[in-house]
N, C-alpha and C positions, 0 to 999 in steps of 0.2 A: 817704878816699880822695878823689883829686883828679882827674877826667876832663876831657879835652878831644875835644869832636866836632867833626870837619871835614866839612862836607857840600858839598854845591853851594849850593843856596840853602836859605831857611826861611820856613815861612809868615807872613805871607799870601801868598806865592807858590807856587802850586798845582802839585801833582804828588806821585806816589805816594812817592819817596824824600823829598821834603819832608816829609810826613805821618808818615811812619816815624821822621826824625829827631825830629821835635817830641813825637811820642807817647815816644820812646826816652827823652828828654832830660828830660821832664817826669816821667816815671815813675821816673827813676835821681835825681832833685833830692832825695827824701827821705831818700836813702842815703848820698849822697855830694855834694863840691862840682862841679857841673856848669858848664862854659861850653862854649857853640859858636861857630865861627868859620865863615863862610860867605862868599859873593859877595854882593854888593848887587846891585840894579837901578840904580842910578845911579854917577856918578863921583864919589863921596865915602863917606866911613867913617860909618858908624852904628852906636851902641851903645844897646842896649835892654835891660831887666830884662822876663821874660815869664813870669811862675808860677815864680819863684825861680829862672831859668834865666838866666843873662847871655849875650845875642846881641851878637856882634860881625859886623857885616857889612862887609866890606872894600871898597875902591872897584872898580869894575868900568867897563873903556875898552870893552867890546865881548864879543863871543862868536865862537869858532870850532870848528866840529864839535860843537856841544852843549855846548861846555864853557865857560866863563866867563873872559876874560882879566882877571885881578886884579891890582893894585896893592897888594903891601904883606901879602899872604898869609903868605910865609915869614917874615916880621918878626914878626908875631901868633903865629905857632906858636912862634918859637925864644924870645917872651917867658913863656910859660907854663910854670908848674911843677906842670903835672899830671903824676903817676905812670903814668896810662894814656892814650894819644892812640889816638881811635877815628875811623877814616878810613872814609867811607862811596863806594864805588866801584861802577861806573867813573866815574872822577876824575882823569884824567892831569894836569891842572893842579895840582890839590891833592896828588897823590903826588909831582909834582915840587917843590913849596913845602915838603914835609913833608922831602925828603932835603936840600934846600939849607938849610932852618931848622938842623939839627945838633942838632935836640931827640933827647934820650938818654932819655926814656920809653919804656916798653915800647909796642910799637906793635899794636893789634887793627884787622882790616880787615872789614867788610861787604860781601862781594861781592854784589851784587845782580844784576848780568847781564853776560855776555860783552860783549865790544867784537866786534859783528856787521858785514860789510861794511867798508868804508874802509879798504882793506888798506894804503894809504901811510901812514895815521894809525898805523895800529896797527904797522907797520915802524918808524915813527918813535919811538912812545913806548915801544916793549916794553923796551929796557933800565930806563928808568925802572920801569915796572910791573913787571919781574922783582926789581929791586933790592928794592923796596916789598916785595912777596910775599916775599920771602928774609929781609926784616928783621922781617915780622910775625910776633909769637909766637900768635896763634889767626887763623884765617881765618873768619866766621861766614857760613852759607850757610842758606837758608830751608827747604830739604829735601835728603837724600841724595839722592834721584833727581836733582834738580837738579845737585848736586855732580858725580855720577857721569857727569852728560853733558856737562859743562863741558868743553870743550876747553882750557881755560886752566887749570883747578884741580888736574889731574891730580898734576901734580910735588909739589904740596902737601899730599896726603891726610893727612898727621900732623897737620896744623895745622886741619883742619876741625873747626867745632863748630856742630852742628844746631839753630837757633832759629828758628821760625816767628815772622814777623812778627805783630803784634795793633795793635789801634784801640781808640780812646776813643769808645765808642758816644753819650756824654752829647747831643752835639749832636744826635743824631737821635731824641731821645725827647721826650715832652711837646708834641708838635704838635696843635695844635688840629685840631678834625674839622672845621671851617668852612675850613680851609685847604685840606684834603684834598677837600673837596666842591667848592672853586671850581675847582679843577684838573681835576677828573672832569666838570663841567660844560662847562667850555671845550672839553676832548677827550673826549667821549662815547665809549662802546663800551670796549674792550679797550685797554689801556696798555703797550708795550713799551718798557722805558728802557734807555737808555746813557749813561754817565757817564764822561766821561774827556777828554783832550786830542785834538784832532783832529789826529793824526799819522797817517803810513801805514801803521806797525806796528799801529795797533788793529785794521785789516781793518773799517772800516766800511762801506768799497765793497761788500763782501761780504754784509754784513748790508741795506745799501739795495737790493741785487739781489735778495735774499730776501724782501722787503717787496713784489713785484710781485703776489705770491701770496697775500697773508694779509693776511685781514679783521682788520686792528687799528692802531692808532696807535703810530707810533714816536715818542718824544720822545728828541731829542739834547741833552744838556747837557754843554758844555764849550766851548772856545776851540781854535784852533790853525791853521797854515798851511794844512791842508788844506779849511777851509771852503769856500771858491769853490768848488772842484773836486767837493768832495762835493754842493754844492747843486745843481751841472749836471747831476751823476748822477742825483740826486733826479728832477730833470726833473717828469713829468707824477705823481709820487708826492707834491707838496709839499702836497698837501691832507691827507696821511696821514702824511707825514714832517716833523718840525718841528725845526728848529735853535733853541734857547732860550738859547744864550751860558751865561753864570753865573748861577746862581740863588741868591736869597737862603736859601730854607728847601729845603735840599736833601731833608731828612726827610718834607716832606709829600709830594714826588714819590716818593720810594721808597714811600711807604704809599700814593698814590692809584694806583702801576703794578701789573698782573698779573704782569709777568714782567721779569726782569733779564738782557740778554745782553752778553757780553764775547765780541767775535768775533777777538779779535786773532790775526796771522797770523805773527808772529815771535818770536824766542827774546827780544828786548828787552821784552817782558812777562813780568817774573820772579816776581810773585807774583799781581798785582790785588787790593789792597787794596780796592778797589769792590767786589768781590763779597762780603766779610764784611758793609759798609754795607747790602748788599741783603740778604742773608741773615737779618742782625740784623733786619730790617724784615718778614720773612716772604715774601720773593721766591723763588722757584724760578730757580737761575741757569743759562742756557746759555753754556759756555765752550769752548773749544778745545782739541785733545789736543796742545799745547805740551811740549816736553822739559823745561820750567821746572817752578814748584811751581803753577801756575794750575789744573791740572785734579784737584790734592792739596788745593786749599783748599775747592772745592765740586764734590764726588763723584759721579760717573757713576751715575744711577739711584738714588740716596741724597737727594740735596740738589738735583739737577738734571740735565742730559744734559750729555755732552762729546760734540763732534762733530770731525771733522778740519778743519783749518783752510784758509782760502781754497777753501771750499766752499758756496756758497749754497743748493744744493739739499737738503743735508743739514742746513743751517742752518735752512732754511725748513720741512724736516718734523720736526726738533726741537721748533719753537716750535709749530707746528702741533698737534704731539701733547700737549703740556703744555697749552695754552690750551683744547683739545676735551675733555680727559680732567677731569672735576672731582674724581674722589678720587685720581687721580695727582698733581694739584695740590696738593690739600691735605695728603698724604702727604709730598711734596717740603717743602712751606712750613714743616709741622712741624719735619722733620728741619733744615731749612735754619737756623730760628732755635737749637735746641739745638746745631748745630755751631758756628755763630758764638760762641754764647757761652762757647766752650772758649778762644778766642783772646783772651786777656786781658792787658792792657798789665802788670798785677801779675805773672803769670806770664812773660811777657817779661822784665821788668825783673829776676825772680827769677834766671831763666837768666844773662842778661848777668853780673848780678854775680857769680854762679859761676865765670865765664869770668874777668873782670877779676881776682878773688882768686886763680885760679890761676896768672894770668899774673903776677901781682905777685909771688908767694909763690914762683915758679920760679926757679932758678938759672941756668937758661938757656931758651931760646925756646919749647921745647917739651917739657919734661920732665915736665908733670904730667898726671895721670889723664883719660883723655878718651873711655874707653869708653861712660860714660852719656850725654855730649853727642853722641856719635855717631848715640845711637838717641834719637829724641825720641817720646814716646807720642802725640803729636797728628801730626805729617807724619813719615812714614818710607818708604821705598822698598817696604815690602811692602803698604801700605794704597792704593798708586796705584790710580786709578780703571782698570776693564776699559774702555778706550775700543775705538770702531769701528776 
């Protein structure tokens, strides 16, 4: 089987979509010929071979509404002889490039998030988006709850395939104890950790406000356009709120911390892969009751606590409860490790190959059995968190 993956960017470019694309491409590489085409960070085309996956980064001349303005993407798609084209969305520029390419392979789309806000942009790209969705043989969604809550996916219910994302934890393991101790010496006391891009939908302003009444240190790892504003909001808390940028050994920070918080406040946060990283390292997670898969990854009162978004008081109370109750912390930590272990790249790969084979063998777009793929044992609408 030959598979072409189309994404926005690819690591070392940072982001949840990029991490997922790499995990999936490398997982599939042992079962299929996998090629990836994405935008470059520069005005040139680059080709790399990384872990048996051929990566083509097409020339990028700028960015508009979080989408790369590429040169040559449709040409690269047209050149591909893949039987399966897997497009990771939202990515309107790539959708347009696929349609323009005239590629005749079966199309699979991973729908990571609805397009929120940007009403004018949505109106502009809607015909392209709709054509791609109609052309698709299958639409991958990370949970049934998310699919059911999506305003965009309703007309395509017969194409839904539920496959949770997964992550390769190898880079987080084997951390020297001295690295952990260096972090704890630098930041004595209890450590709260956030990892992610510094953008509005991450809700960091609410976490910073919650920190006013919490006796702990908040470490913020990541970069983004909101950094200057967030530092101003931290104000007098700068002694307890530290912006670390990007770090080399992320595993050491996860293992030095006592709690992980993902305070996202918009449905743009579709899954929250960083939750899995934290849970793998034994950290209880405080997340928010979004309509996406986020609260189904770390489950309320099992692996952490879930609070309403944009609510610093509830956020503060949840953090305090977990930090002050050692028995609760131990129980959540144990459960977090066990749950993270279920989200394996091997399982995700196996489920994706099943979709590919069904699509490949079908005579029409959606005539293969889907019942077993609409209910995923890991994440379904029935095991959603009982959130406040």
